[in-house]
VOLO-477288 format. One record per residue (C-alpha): residue number from 1; x, y, z. Coordinates in Angstrom, 2 decimals, m for minus. Layout:
# VOLO-477288
<r><torpa>NUM</torpa><u>X</u><v>Y</v><w>Z</w></r>
...
This chain:
# VOLO-477288
<r><torpa>1</torpa><u>98.11</u><v>m23.78</v><w>61.12</w></r>
<r><torpa>2</torpa><u>100.87</u><v>m20.83</v><w>61.07</w></r>
<r><torpa>3</torpa><u>102.70</u><v>m19.98</v><w>57.81</w></r>
<r><torpa>4</torpa><u>106.15</u><v>m20.90</v><w>58.24</w></r>
<r><torpa>5</torpa><u>108.61</u><v>m18.10</v><w>58.06</w></r>
<r><torpa>6</torpa><u>110.67</u><v>m18.43</v><w>54.85</w></r>
<r><torpa>7</torpa><u>114.54</u><v>m17.77</v><w>55.86</w></r>
<r><torpa>8</torpa><u>115.77</u><v>m14.47</v><w>55.60</w></r>
<r><torpa>9</torpa><u>117.85</u><v>m13.56</v><w>52.26</w></r>
<r><torpa>10</torpa><u>120.76</u><v>m11.72</v><w>54.29</w></r>
<r><torpa>11</torpa><u>123.13</u><v>m9.57</v><w>51.67</w></r>
<r><torpa>12</torpa><u>126.07</u><v>m8.07</v><w>53.63</w></r>
<r><torpa>13</torpa><u>124.44</u><v>m4.16</v><w>53.45</w></r>
<r><torpa>14</torpa><u>121.86</u><v>m5.31</v><w>54.65</w></r>
<r><torpa>15</torpa><u>121.23</u><v>m6.40</v><w>58.88</w></r>
<r><torpa>16</torpa><u>119.00</u><v>m9.03</v><w>59.85</w></r>
<r><torpa>17</torpa><u>115.49</u><v>m7.10</v><w>60.71</w></r>
<r><torpa>18</torpa><u>115.82</u><v>m4.85</v><w>56.99</w></r>
<r><torpa>19</torpa><u>116.93</u><v>m9.05</v><w>55.29</w></r>
<r><torpa>20</torpa><u>113.72</u><v>m10.94</v><w>57.16</w></r>
<r><torpa>21</torpa><u>111.69</u><v>m7.98</v><w>55.25</w></r>
<r><torpa>22</torpa><u>112.54</u><v>m7.68</v><w>52.19</w></r>
<r><torpa>23</torpa><u>112.17</u><v>m12.43</v><w>51.89</w></r>
<r><torpa>24</torpa><u>108.52</u><v>m11.76</v><w>53.55</w></r>
<r><torpa>25</torpa><u>108.25</u><v>m9.01</v><w>50.33</w></r>
<r><torpa>26</torpa><u>109.44</u><v>m11.56</v><w>47.64</w></r>
<r><torpa>27</torpa><u>107.16</u><v>m14.05</v><w>48.84</w></r>
<r><torpa>28</torpa><u>104.15</u><v>m11.87</v><w>49.23</w></r>
<r><torpa>29</torpa><u>104.25</u><v>m10.45</v><w>45.66</w></r>
<r><torpa>30</torpa><u>104.62</u><v>m14.78</v><w>44.37</w></r>
<r><torpa>31</torpa><u>101.76</u><v>m15.48</v><w>46.31</w></r>
<r><torpa>32</torpa><u>99.73</u><v>m12.34</v><w>46.66</w></r>
<r><torpa>33</torpa><u>100.47</u><v>m10.98</v><w>43.08</w></r>
<r><torpa>34</torpa><u>101.62</u><v>m13.72</v><w>41.28</w></r>
<r><torpa>35</torpa><u>104.52</u><v>m12.20</v><w>39.54</w></r>
<r><torpa>36</torpa><u>106.87</u><v>m14.32</v><w>37.63</w></r>
<r><torpa>37</torpa><u>110.22</u><v>m15.85</v><w>38.86</w></r>
<r><torpa>38</torpa><u>112.09</u><v>m13.64</v><w>36.32</w></r>
<r><torpa>39</torpa><u>110.44</u><v>m10.40</v><w>37.44</w></r>
<r><torpa>40</torpa><u>110.89</u><v>m11.87</v><w>41.58</w></r>
<r><torpa>41</torpa><u>114.20</u><v>m12.36</v><w>40.63</w></r>
<r><torpa>42</torpa><u>115.90</u><v>m8.99</v><w>39.37</w></r>
<r><torpa>43</torpa><u>113.32</u><v>m6.71</v><w>41.89</w></r>
<r><torpa>44</torpa><u>115.24</u><v>m8.77</v><w>44.89</w></r>
<r><torpa>45</torpa><u>118.66</u><v>m8.09</v><w>42.40</w></r>
<r><torpa>46</torpa><u>117.78</u><v>m4.34</v><w>42.36</w></r>
<r><torpa>47</torpa><u>117.13</u><v>m3.92</v><w>45.91</w></r>
<r><torpa>48</torpa><u>120.29</u><v>m5.30</v><w>46.91</w></r>
<r><torpa>49</torpa><u>121.89</u><v>m3.53</v><w>44.85</w></r>
<r><torpa>50</torpa><u>120.54</u><v>m0.33</v><w>46.29</w></r>
<r><torpa>51</torpa><u>121.14</u><v>m1.58</v><w>49.67</w></r>
<r><torpa>52</torpa><u>124.79</u><v>m2.25</v><w>48.21</w></r>
<r><torpa>53</torpa><u>125.00</u><v>1.41</v><w>47.46</w></r>
<r><torpa>54</torpa><u>123.29</u><v>2.50</v><w>50.47</w></r>
<r><torpa>55</torpa><u>126.07</u><v>1.00</v><w>52.75</w></r>
<r><torpa>56</torpa><u>128.34</u><v>2.10</v><w>50.91</w></r>
<r><torpa>57</torpa><u>127.50</u><v>5.51</v><w>50.86</w></r>
<r><torpa>58</torpa><u>126.75</u><v>5.84</v><w>54.29</w></r>
<r><torpa>59</torpa><u>129.31</u><v>3.54</v><w>55.77</w></r>
<r><torpa>60</torpa><u>127.29</u><v>1.38</v><w>57.43</w></r>
<r><torpa>61</torpa><u>125.04</u><v>m1.41</v><w>57.81</w></r>
<r><torpa>62</torpa><u>121.02</u><v>m0.48</v><w>56.76</w></r>
<r><torpa>63</torpa><u>118.59</u><v>m0.86</v><w>59.56</w></r>
<r><torpa>64</torpa><u>115.28</u><v>m0.85</v><w>57.97</w></r>
<r><torpa>65</torpa><u>114.66</u><v>2.29</v><w>60.52</w></r>
<r><torpa>66</torpa><u>117.68</u><v>3.72</v><w>58.49</w></r>
<r><torpa>67</torpa><u>115.72</u><v>2.51</v><w>55.40</w></r>
<r><torpa>68</torpa><u>112.69</u><v>3.96</v><w>55.75</w></r>
<r><torpa>69</torpa><u>114.51</u><v>7.56</v><w>56.47</w></r>
<r><torpa>70</torpa><u>116.55</u><v>7.87</v><w>52.67</w></r>
<r><torpa>71</torpa><u>116.57</u><v>11.09</v><w>51.27</w></r>
<r><torpa>72</torpa><u>115.33</u><v>11.80</v><w>47.06</w></r>
<r><torpa>73</torpa><u>119.42</u><v>12.23</v><w>47.10</w></r>
<r><torpa>74</torpa><u>120.71</u><v>9.17</v><w>48.16</w></r>
<r><torpa>75</torpa><u>117.29</u><v>7.26</v><w>45.71</w></r>
<r><torpa>76</torpa><u>119.14</u><v>10.19</v><w>42.57</w></r>
<r><torpa>77</torpa><u>122.43</u><v>9.48</v><w>43.11</w></r>
<r><torpa>78</torpa><u>122.25</u><v>5.21</v><w>43.00</w></r>
<r><torpa>79</torpa><u>120.39</u><v>5.65</v><w>39.71</w></r>
<r><torpa>80</torpa><u>122.98</u><v>8.38</v><w>38.51</w></r>
<r><torpa>81</torpa><u>125.72</u><v>5.50</v><w>39.51</w></r>
<r><torpa>82</torpa><u>123.16</u><v>2.82</v><w>37.10</w></r>
<r><torpa>83</torpa><u>123.11</u><v>5.45</v><w>35.07</w></r>
<r><torpa>84</torpa><u>126.84</u><v>5.27</v><w>35.39</w></r>
<r><torpa>85</torpa><u>127.39</u><v>2.06</v><w>34.22</w></r>
<r><torpa>86</torpa><u>124.45</u><v>2.17</v><w>31.18</w></r>
<r><torpa>87</torpa><u>122.03</u><v>0.83</v><w>32.42</w></r>
<r><torpa>88</torpa><u>119.75</u><v>1.39</v><w>29.98</w></r>
<r><torpa>89</torpa><u>116.57</u><v>4.24</v><w>31.29</w></r>
<r><torpa>90</torpa><u>114.14</u><v>0.70</v><w>31.12</w></r>
<r><torpa>91</torpa><u>116.27</u><v>m0.93</v><w>33.61</w></r>
<r><torpa>92</torpa><u>116.07</u><v>2.20</v><w>35.79</w></r>
<r><torpa>93</torpa><u>112.35</u><v>2.35</v><w>35.78</w></r>
<r><torpa>94</torpa><u>111.87</u><v>m1.53</v><w>37.32</w></r>
<r><torpa>95</torpa><u>114.41</u><v>m0.86</v><w>39.90</w></r>
<r><torpa>96</torpa><u>112.83</u><v>1.59</v><w>40.68</w></r>
<r><torpa>97</torpa><u>109.42</u><v>0.48</v><w>40.39</w></r>
<r><torpa>98</torpa><u>110.63</u><v>m2.61</v><w>42.92</w></r>
<r><torpa>99</torpa><u>111.60</u><v>m0.64</v><w>45.38</w></r>
<r><torpa>100</torpa><u>108.35</u><v>1.52</v><w>45.63</w></r>
<r><torpa>101</torpa><u>106.82</u><v>m1.90</v><w>46.01</w></r>
<r><torpa>102</torpa><u>109.13</u><v>m2.90</v><w>49.28</w></r>
<r><torpa>103</torpa><u>108.60</u><v>0.77</v><w>50.51</w></r>
<r><torpa>104</torpa><u>104.73</u><v>0.00</v><w>50.21</w></r>
<r><torpa>105</torpa><u>105.00</u><v>m3.34</v><w>51.98</w></r>
<r><torpa>106</torpa><u>107.11</u><v>m1.21</v><w>54.53</w></r>
<r><torpa>107</torpa><u>104.16</u><v>0.81</v><w>55.38</w></r>
<r><torpa>108</torpa><u>101.41</u><v>m1.57</v><w>55.07</w></r>
<r><torpa>109</torpa><u>103.45</u><v>m3.73</v><w>57.75</w></r>
<r><torpa>110</torpa><u>103.62</u><v>m0.83</v><w>59.40</w></r>
<r><torpa>111</torpa><u>107.78</u><v>m0.83</v><w>59.24</w></r>
<r><torpa>112</torpa><u>107.76</u><v>3.40</v><w>58.29</w></r>
<r><torpa>113</torpa><u>106.95</u><v>5.18</v><w>55.61</w></r>
<r><torpa>114</torpa><u>109.39</u><v>5.69</v><w>52.15</w></r>
<r><torpa>115</torpa><u>108.15</u><v>8.73</v><w>51.30</w></r>
<r><torpa>116</torpa><u>111.08</u><v>10.11</v><w>49.64</w></r>
<r><torpa>117</torpa><u>110.83</u><v>6.71</v><w>46.66</w></r>
<r><torpa>118</torpa><u>107.27</u><v>8.94</v><w>45.70</w></r>
<r><torpa>119</torpa><u>108.91</u><v>12.09</v><w>45.31</w></r>
<r><torpa>120</torpa><u>111.42</u><v>10.40</v><w>42.65</w></r>
<r><torpa>121</torpa><u>110.32</u><v>10.49</v><w>38.54</w></r>
<r><torpa>122</torpa><u>111.01</u><v>7.28</v><w>37.29</w></r>
<r><torpa>123</torpa><u>113.12</u><v>8.05</v><w>33.93</w></r>
<r><torpa>124</torpa><u>112.05</u><v>8.55</v><w>30.96</w></r>
<r><torpa>125</torpa><u>111.78</u><v>5.84</v><w>28.68</w></r>
<r><torpa>126</torpa><u>112.14</u><v>6.45</v><w>24.13</w></r>
<r><torpa>127</torpa><u>109.87</u><v>4.05</v><w>22.79</w></r>
<r><torpa>128</torpa><u>111.52</u><v>1.16</v><w>20.85</w></r>
<r><torpa>129</torpa><u>109.34</u><v>0.47</v><w>17.20</w></r>
<r><torpa>130</torpa><u>110.50</u><v>m2.68</v><w>15.28</w></r>
<r><torpa>131</torpa><u>112.19</u><v>m1.85</v><w>12.17</w></r>
<r><torpa>132</torpa><u>110.33</u><v>m2.69</v><w>8.97</w></r>
<r><torpa>133</torpa><u>111.44</u><v>m5.71</v><w>7.15</w></r>
<r><torpa>134</torpa><u>112.19</u><v>m5.08</v><w>3.74</w></r>
<r><torpa>135</torpa><u>109.63</u><v>m5.98</v><w>0.81</w></r>
<r><torpa>136</torpa><u>111.26</u><v>m9.01</v><w>m0.66</w></r>
<r><torpa>137</torpa><u>111.95</u><v>m10.61</v><w>2.87</w></r>
<r><torpa>138</torpa><u>108.28</u><v>m9.80</v><w>4.03</w></r>
<r><torpa>139</torpa><u>106.32</u><v>m11.20</v><w>1.06</w></r>
<r><torpa>140</torpa><u>108.79</u><v>m13.95</v><w>1.47</w></r>
<r><torpa>141</torpa><u>107.15</u><v>m14.82</v><w>5.01</w></r>
<r><torpa>142</torpa><u>103.68</u><v>m15.23</v><w>2.80</w></r>
<r><torpa>143</torpa><u>104.75</u><v>m18.50</v><w>0.87</w></r>
<r><torpa>144</torpa><u>103.94</u><v>m20.99</v><w>3.06</w></r>
<r><torpa>145</torpa><u>106.66</u><v>m22.97</v><w>0.42</w></r>
<r><torpa>146</torpa><u>109.61</u><v>m21.57</v><w>2.55</w></r>
<r><torpa>147</torpa><u>109.11</u><v>m23.60</v><w>4.63</w></r>
<r><torpa>148</torpa><u>108.88</u><v>m27.12</v><w>2.92</w></r>
<r><torpa>149</torpa><u>111.65</u><v>m29.14</v><w>4.46</w></r>
<r><torpa>150</torpa><u>109.77</u><v>m28.38</v><w>8.33</w></r>
<r><torpa>151</torpa><u>108.40</u><v>m31.60</v><w>8.87</w></r>
<r><torpa>152</torpa><u>104.49</u><v>m29.86</v><w>9.72</w></r>
<r><torpa>153</torpa><u>101.09</u><v>m30.64</v><w>8.45</w></r>
<r><torpa>154</torpa><u>101.23</u><v>m28.49</v><w>5.37</w></r>
<r><torpa>155</torpa><u>97.05</u><v>m26.85</v><w>6.59</w></r>
<r><torpa>156</torpa><u>100.17</u><v>m25.33</v><w>9.25</w></r>
<r><torpa>157</torpa><u>101.80</u><v>m24.32</v><w>6.91</w></r>
<r><torpa>158</torpa><u>99.26</u><v>m22.80</v><w>5.26</w></r>
<r><torpa>159</torpa><u>97.62</u><v>m21.42</v><w>8.50</w></r>
<r><torpa>160</torpa><u>100.84</u><v>m19.24</v><w>9.21</w></r>
<r><torpa>161</torpa><u>100.94</u><v>m17.68</v><w>5.94</w></r>
<r><torpa>162</torpa><u>97.84</u><v>m16.47</v><w>5.87</w></r>
<r><torpa>163</torpa><u>98.42</u><v>m15.19</v><w>9.16</w></r>
<r><torpa>164</torpa><u>101.39</u><v>m13.41</v><w>8.00</w></r>
<r><torpa>165</torpa><u>99.17</u><v>m12.65</v><w>4.70</w></r>
<r><torpa>166</torpa><u>96.88</u><v>m10.17</v><w>6.92</w></r>
<r><torpa>167</torpa><u>99.52</u><v>m8.27</v><w>8.83</w></r>
<r><torpa>168</torpa><u>101.85</u><v>m7.16</v><w>6.52</w></r>
<r><torpa>169</torpa><u>99.30</u><v>m6.96</v><w>3.20</w></r>
<r><torpa>170</torpa><u>96.01</u><v>m5.60</v><w>5.72</w></r>
<r><torpa>171</torpa><u>98.31</u><v>m3.47</v><w>8.36</w></r>
<r><torpa>172</torpa><u>96.75</u><v>m6.36</v><w>11.58</w></r>
<r><torpa>173</torpa><u>97.68</u><v>m6.25</v><w>14.10</w></r>
<r><torpa>174</torpa><u>98.96</u><v>m9.95</v><w>16.02</w></r>
<r><torpa>175</torpa><u>95.47</u><v>m10.48</v><w>17.91</w></r>
<r><torpa>176</torpa><u>93.24</u><v>m8.89</v><w>15.41</w></r>
<r><torpa>177</torpa><u>94.50</u><v>m11.66</v><w>12.67</w></r>
<r><torpa>178</torpa><u>93.58</u><v>m14.22</v><w>15.22</w></r>
<r><torpa>179</torpa><u>90.10</u><v>m12.33</v><w>16.66</w></r>
<r><torpa>180</torpa><u>88.86</u><v>m12.56</v><w>13.05</w></r>
<r><torpa>181</torpa><u>85.91</u><v>m15.29</v><w>12.59</w></r>
<r><torpa>182</torpa><u>85.36</u><v>m17.12</v><w>9.48</w></r>
<r><torpa>183</torpa><u>82.60</u><v>m15.44</v><w>8.34</w></r>
<r><torpa>184</torpa><u>84.80</u><v>m11.89</v><w>8.18</w></r>
<r><torpa>185</torpa><u>86.76</u><v>m12.85</v><w>5.92</w></r>
<r><torpa>186</torpa><u>85.07</u><v>m12.76</v><w>2.61</w></r>
<r><torpa>187</torpa><u>86.50</u><v>m15.39</v><w>m0.13</w></r>
<r><torpa>188</torpa><u>89.07</u><v>m14.44</v><w>m3.01</w></r>
<r><torpa>189</torpa><u>86.72</u><v>m12.75</v><w>m5.42</w></r>
<r><torpa>190</torpa><u>83.12</u><v>m12.01</v><w>m3.49</w></r>
<r><torpa>191</torpa><u>84.47</u><v>m9.08</v><w>m1.44</w></r>
<r><torpa>192</torpa><u>88.12</u><v>m6.74</v><w>m0.90</w></r>
<r><torpa>193</torpa><u>87.85</u><v>m5.25</v><w>2.63</w></r>
<r><torpa>194</torpa><u>87.72</u><v>m7.03</v><w>6.05</w></r>
<r><torpa>195</torpa><u>85.97</u><v>m4.89</v><w>9.63</w></r>
<r><torpa>196</torpa><u>88.43</u><v>m5.96</v><w>12.54</w></r>
<r><torpa>197</torpa><u>87.86</u><v>m5.10</v><w>16.12</w></r>
<r><torpa>198</torpa><u>91.00</u><v>m3.31</v><w>17.25</w></r>
<r><torpa>199</torpa><u>92.20</u><v>m1.86</v><w>20.54</w></r>
<r><torpa>200</torpa><u>89.59</u><v>0.06</v><w>22.39</w></r>
<r><torpa>201</torpa><u>86.67</u><v>m2.67</v><w>20.93</w></r>
<r><torpa>202</torpa><u>86.11</u><v>m0.05</v><w>17.38</w></r>
<r><torpa>203</torpa><u>86.42</u><v>m1.50</v><w>14.92</w></r>
<r><torpa>204</torpa><u>87.54</u><v>m0.38</v><w>11.04</w></r>
<r><torpa>205</torpa><u>87.40</u><v>m1.04</v><w>7.74</w></r>
<r><torpa>206</torpa><u>90.19</u><v>m2.40</v><w>6.08</w></r>
<r><torpa>207</torpa><u>90.98</u><v>m3.55</v><w>3.10</w></r>
<r><torpa>208</torpa><u>92.16</u><v>m7.33</v><w>1.46</w></r>
<r><torpa>209</torpa><u>94.19</u><v>m7.70</v><w>m1.54</w></r>
<r><torpa>210</torpa><u>92.32</u><v>m10.80</v><w>m3.10</w></r>
<r><torpa>211</torpa><u>96.06</u><v>m13.13</v><w>m3.05</w></r>
<r><torpa>212</torpa><u>95.99</u><v>m12.57</v><w>0.86</w></r>
<r><torpa>213</torpa><u>92.07</u><v>m13.33</v><w>0.65</w></r>
<r><torpa>214</torpa><u>93.62</u><v>m16.64</v><w>m1.63</w></r>
<r><torpa>215</torpa><u>96.28</u><v>m17.39</v><w>1.43</w></r>
<r><torpa>216</torpa><u>92.89</u><v>m17.48</v><w>3.52</w></r>
<r><torpa>217</torpa><u>90.94</u><v>m19.78</v><w>1.51</w></r>
<r><torpa>218</torpa><u>93.65</u><v>m22.06</v><w>0.72</w></r>
<r><torpa>219</torpa><u>94.76</u><v>m23.28</v><w>4.68</w></r>
<r><torpa>220</torpa><u>90.71</u><v>m23.38</v><w>5.55</w></r>
<r><torpa>221</torpa><u>90.35</u><v>m26.04</v><w>2.43</w></r>
<r><torpa>222</torpa><u>93.00</u><v>m27.80</v><w>3.32</w></r>
<r><torpa>223</torpa><u>92.38</u><v>m27.21</v><w>7.39</w></r>
<r><torpa>224</torpa><u>90.75</u><v>m30.36</v><w>9.02</w></r>
<r><torpa>225</torpa><u>89.10</u><v>m28.94</v><w>11.74</w></r>
<r><torpa>226</torpa><u>85.44</u><v>m27.69</v><w>11.58</w></r>
<r><torpa>227</torpa><u>85.55</u><v>m23.85</v><w>10.64</w></r>
<r><torpa>228</torpa><u>81.54</u><v>m22.57</v><w>11.83</w></r>
<r><torpa>229</torpa><u>80.98</u><v>m19.05</v><w>10.83</w></r>
<r><torpa>230</torpa><u>80.64</u><v>m17.55</v><w>14.14</w></r>
<r><torpa>231</torpa><u>83.87</u><v>m19.60</v><w>15.18</w></r>
<r><torpa>232</torpa><u>87.65</u><v>m17.63</v><w>14.58</w></r>
<r><torpa>233</torpa><u>89.24</u><v>m18.95</v><w>11.45</w></r>
<r><torpa>234</torpa><u>92.68</u><v>m19.21</v><w>12.95</w></r>
<r><torpa>235</torpa><u>92.61</u><v>m22.45</v><w>14.76</w></r>
<r><torpa>236</torpa><u>95.56</u><v>m24.04</v><w>16.24</w></r>
<r><torpa>237</torpa><u>96.93</u><v>m28.53</v><w>15.38</w></r>
<r><torpa>238</torpa><u>94.04</u><v>m29.40</v><w>18.13</w></r>
<r><torpa>239</torpa><u>91.28</u><v>m26.79</v><w>17.09</w></r>
<r><torpa>240</torpa><u>90.79</u><v>m24.78</v><w>19.64</w></r>
<r><torpa>241</torpa><u>92.37</u><v>m20.98</v><w>19.70</w></r>
<r><torpa>242</torpa><u>96.06</u><v>m19.89</v><w>17.86</w></r>
<r><torpa>243</torpa><u>98.12</u><v>m18.72</v><w>20.27</w></r>
<r><torpa>244</torpa><u>100.19</u><v>m15.39</v><w>19.14</w></r>
<r><torpa>245</torpa><u>103.39</u><v>m17.44</v><w>20.32</w></r>
<r><torpa>246</torpa><u>102.45</u><v>m19.85</v><w>17.49</w></r>
<r><torpa>247</torpa><u>103.34</u><v>m16.76</v><w>14.79</w></r>
<r><torpa>248</torpa><u>105.62</u><v>m16.00</v><w>16.63</w></r>
<r><torpa>249</torpa><u>107.98</u><v>m18.85</v><w>16.93</w></r>
<r><torpa>250</torpa><u>107.11</u><v>m19.72</v><w>13.45</w></r>
<r><torpa>251</torpa><u>108.71</u><v>m16.20</v><w>12.47</w></r>
<r><torpa>252</torpa><u>112.11</u><v>m17.46</v><w>14.48</w></r>
<r><torpa>253</torpa><u>112.43</u><v>m20.40</v><w>13.23</w></r>
<r><torpa>254</torpa><u>112.15</u><v>m18.46</v><w>9.09</w></r>
<r><torpa>255</torpa><u>113.99</u><v>m15.37</v><w>10.02</w></r>
<r><torpa>256</torpa><u>116.86</u><v>m17.83</v><w>10.39</w></r>
<r><torpa>257</torpa><u>116.88</u><v>m19.24</v><w>7.38</w></r>
<r><torpa>258</torpa><u>116.24</u><v>m16.18</v><w>5.85</w></r>
<r><torpa>259</torpa><u>119.08</u><v>m14.28</v><w>7.73</w></r>
<r><torpa>260</torpa><u>116.44</u><v>m11.59</v><w>8.69</w></r>
<r><torpa>261</torpa><u>117.68</u><v>m9.85</v><w>12.56</w></r>
<r><torpa>262</torpa><u>115.04</u><v>m10.75</v><w>15.43</w></r>
<r><torpa>263</torpa><u>113.81</u><v>m7.65</v><w>14.96</w></r>
<r><torpa>264</torpa><u>111.59</u><v>m9.24</v><w>12.38</w></r>
<r><torpa>265</torpa><u>108.74</u><v>m9.86</v><w>14.52</w></r>
<r><torpa>266</torpa><u>105.05</u><v>m10.36</v><w>13.74</w></r>
<r><torpa>267</torpa><u>104.38</u><v>m6.77</v><w>15.08</w></r>
<r><torpa>268</torpa><u>107.34</u><v>m5.57</v><w>12.59</w></r>
<r><torpa>269</torpa><u>105.34</u><v>m6.67</v><w>9.87</w></r>
<r><torpa>270</torpa><u>102.98</u><v>m4.64</v><w>10.49</w></r>
<r><torpa>271</torpa><u>105.58</u><v>m1.77</v><w>10.63</w></r>
<r><torpa>272</torpa><u>106.48</u><v>m2.63</v><w>7.33</w></r>
<r><torpa>273</torpa><u>103.16</u><v>m2.37</v><w>5.93</w></r>
<r><torpa>274</torpa><u>102.84</u><v>1.17</v><w>7.50</w></r>
<r><torpa>275</torpa><u>106.38</u><v>1.48</v><w>6.70</w></r>
<r><torpa>276</torpa><u>106.34</u><v>0.69</v><w>3.05</w></r>
<r><torpa>277</torpa><u>102.68</u><v>2.33</v><w>2.32</w></r>
<r><torpa>278</torpa><u>104.57</u><v>6.07</v><w>3.17</w></r>
<r><torpa>279</torpa><u>107.98</u><v>5.17</v><w>1.32</w></r>
<r><torpa>280</torpa><u>105.04</u><v>5.05</v><w>m2.36</w></r>
<r><torpa>281</torpa><u>103.23</u><v>7.96</v><w>m1.28</w></r>
<r><torpa>282</torpa><u>100.60</u><v>6.34</v><w>1.43</w></r>
<r><torpa>283</torpa><u>99.03</u><v>9.81</v><w>2.43</w></r>
<r><torpa>284</torpa><u>99.28</u><v>9.51</v><w>6.49</w></r>
<r><torpa>285</torpa><u>95.36</u><v>9.89</v><w>7.32</w></r>
<r><torpa>286</torpa><u>94.83</u><v>6.98</v><w>5.11</w></r>
<r><torpa>287</torpa><u>97.28</u><v>4.84</v><w>6.95</w></r>
<r><torpa>288</torpa><u>96.67</u><v>6.19</v><w>10.29</w></r>
<r><torpa>289</torpa><u>92.69</u><v>4.77</v><w>9.44</w></r>
<r><torpa>290</torpa><u>93.95</u><v>2.01</v><w>8.01</w></r>
<r><torpa>291</torpa><u>96.62</u><v>1.50</v><w>11.57</w></r>
<r><torpa>292</torpa><u>93.77</u><v>1.91</v><w>14.08</w></r>
<r><torpa>293</torpa><u>95.71</u><v>5.17</v><w>15.27</w></r>
<r><torpa>294</torpa><u>92.90</u><v>7.51</v><w>17.32</w></r>
<r><torpa>295</torpa><u>96.20</u><v>10.16</v><w>17.25</w></r>
<r><torpa>296</torpa><u>98.39</u><v>11.46</v><w>13.67</w></r>
<r><torpa>297</torpa><u>101.14</u><v>11.10</v><w>16.45</w></r>
<r><torpa>298</torpa><u>101.09</u><v>7.87</v><w>17.32</w></r>
<r><torpa>299</torpa><u>101.65</u><v>7.20</v><w>13.17</w></r>
<r><torpa>300</torpa><u>104.72</u><v>9.36</v><w>12.98</w></r>
<r><torpa>301</torpa><u>105.99</u><v>7.63</v><w>15.62</w></r>
<r><torpa>302</torpa><u>105.27</u><v>4.19</v><w>14.50</w></r>
<r><torpa>303</torpa><u>106.20</u><v>4.61</v><w>11.03</w></r>
<r><torpa>304</torpa><u>109.51</u><v>5.99</v><w>12.21</w></r>
<r><torpa>305</torpa><u>109.08</u><v>9.05</v><w>9.27</w></r>
<r><torpa>306</torpa><u>110.50</u><v>12.27</v><w>10.34</w></r>
<r><torpa>307</torpa><u>108.59</u><v>16.26</v><w>11.35</w></r>
<r><torpa>308</torpa><u>110.18</u><v>17.02</v><w>7.43</w></r>
<r><torpa>309</torpa><u>108.36</u><v>14.24</v><w>5.81</w></r>
<r><torpa>310</torpa><u>105.16</u><v>14.94</v><w>8.12</w></r>
<r><torpa>311</torpa><u>104.82</u><v>19.20</v><w>7.27</w></r>
<r><torpa>312</torpa><u>105.09</u><v>17.93</v><w>3.55</w></r>
<r><torpa>313</torpa><u>102.33</u><v>15.08</v><w>4.04</w></r>
<r><torpa>314</torpa><u>100.55</u><v>17.18</v><w>5.68</w></r>
<r><torpa>315</torpa><u>100.98</u><v>20.43</v><w>3.41</w></r>
<r><torpa>316</torpa><u>100.28</u><v>18.56</v><w>0.13</w></r>
<r><torpa>317</torpa><u>96.83</u><v>16.97</v><w>1.29</w></r>
<r><torpa>318</torpa><u>95.21</u><v>19.34</v><w>3.70</w></r>
<r><torpa>319</torpa><u>92.37</u><v>21.04</v><w>1.82</w></r>
<r><torpa>320</torpa><u>92.59</u><v>24.91</v><w>2.55</w></r>
<r><torpa>321</torpa><u>90.62</u><v>25.96</v><w>0.15</w></r>
């Protein structure tokens, strides 16, 4: 049975043939690439805006043949117009990615090659980093009593507090904390380090505070599900793997109660770990090792310190003999 032909989307700026090609492209992305509805909506909106721009730019409807013959100057003019409307670089980068995707689709379908799209450099996107959470507020995230009014089981509140304590107390990524096995976490008084597996499957040794280990132990003692040595130490409400989203939601609820901004996320606790160590004179190289960063430059950006502070730490720490 032949597949039904989707109804064309018909922006006023495009002729019917081009509009139908757009519809087939979106159907391909939905069925073959399995893109999310929001991404599909954004791609469709970006392409319609581009066609509207070209229609006004050229003073005529955009045909399939004319679209395939667009020049780099046309694309740059569109991006410049969008930037003048205060559109962020990340949105411009997404728009260009969508246009390139449509161009590749047309080429695969034998509808022409839009060579100009590959000649345009993507806008530079600055690294957005989470703002650190103040020391007092960060500690409150690790206190299960802060959520005493919630209608959740006590062991779940203890679990979430223990996870957040590891993020702030040891600078773990949330994925690293949730990947810990029961045998990886010593009992209080029986050890003070964690062996963590980070990005690239690289392991590193991270110190852990006794009070953080106590929070983990408090959770383990009240957890109603079996926690075998080789299984994850943190589990979900039904005993299965704990999703990072659960911790994110817990922080969303808490930051509202604490009057904190949306930037107070699980990753911000890790960011706070590094920032607070630096503010107390911590060595940048040591912090790099604790965070599991491959290069010092990553740590410099991550912690938000300026070049002068980096040079100061370098001059103090470098063994010049």
